[in-house]
N, C-alpha and C positions, 0 to 999 in steps of 0.2 A: 659149309654154313660159317657164318661169322662166329668168332670166339667170344666177342664182346657181350652179346646178349643171350647167347645160345641157351643157356639153362633157364632163363626167366620165363615162366608162363605169362602170355600176353605179350611178349616182346616180338618186335619185327627182327629176324635174325639173318635175313638174305633177301636177295632180290635177283630174279633173273628175267632175260628177255628172250623168247622164242620166236624165231623168224625164218623165212626161207633162205636168206643170204646171211648167215651168221658170220661168215668171214669178212664180208663187207661192213657189217655193223661193228664187228670187232675193231676193224681198221678205223671206222669213223670215231668210235669213242676212245681209241688210243690217241687219235690227234686232237679231238675236242677237249677231252677231259685230262689226258695225260696218263691214263692207265697203262701199266704194263699187262702182259697177258701170260697165261700158262695154259697150254693145251690139255684137254681132258680127253683121252681116248675113249671112243664110243662104239668100237667095233667096226672099223672100215672108215670111220671119219672122226674129226675132233670137234667137240664143243670147247668153250673158252671160259677160264676163270679170268676175271678182271681184277687187277691188283693195284693197290694204293702205290703211288710212285716213291714215297718216302720210306715205307715199310715193307713194301712187296707183300703185305697181307691181302689175301683174296676177299673182296667185298661185294662181288656180284658175278653173275654168269650170263654169257650169251650163247644160246643154244640154236641148233638147226631144228627146224620144224620136220622132224622125222620120227619114225617108229612111235613110241609111246607119246612123244611130244608132238605129233603131227596135227593133232585137234586143238592144242593150246593156243589161245589168242595172242596177236603180237602186241602185248603189252609189258610193261615192267611189273612183273608178278612178285608181290611180296609174300614171304613165308613168316607165318605167325605161329609162335610156339603154343601148344595147347597141352593140357595134362593128359587127356584121354582122346585119342583121335576118334575112336568109334562113338563115343558119347557126343563129341563136337559135331560129327557128321550127322547123327541122329537129330541133334538139336537144330541144326541148320535146316534140315528137311522139315521138321515139325514147325519152324517158324517161317516157311515159305520159301526158302532158299533150295539149291539143288546141288548135288555133287556132280561135277562135270568131268572130273578124272578121278577114277577109282584109286584107292589107297596103293602105293608102291614103296619099295625101299629105297633108301639113299645109302647105299653101301651098308656099312655097319652103324652108321649115326643114328638111323631111325626110319620113320615113314612118313609119308605125306599124302595129301589128296589136294585137288583143287575144287573149290566151291564158288558158286555164283550167289550172291545175296539177292534179296527180293528187289532191290533197285537195279540190278544187272551188273554190278561190280564183281570182279573176280578177285580171289586170294587163295593162297596155299595155306593149309593147316599142317603144322609139322609137330610130330610127337618124337622125342627122343627114345631111343632103344632102351 
């Protein structure tokens, strides 16, 4: 997760892209954007943190559509910080949205879920540990 806005409720603090060919897209964005990369071991394969060339700070991720990520859509998924993930999921459903990926942990940082709003757009909601 990005350190810049990571603690601010309502801030967008990360984006990642989940696709079949994460390695190919990693290389595409390295060439097009100039990002450097860091491998993230996923148990038999690697996903990738994409890093700013000037600072080497991780600003996004490119992930393989495998395991828990297999059903995620191939879009740049933003992560929005919320105060209470359970309350936000309940409110999403109450207002006509749906939870399309159940809550899961991001290491010791916190947990997130993926929701689809009534218009069909998807976003991740992230709650700090």
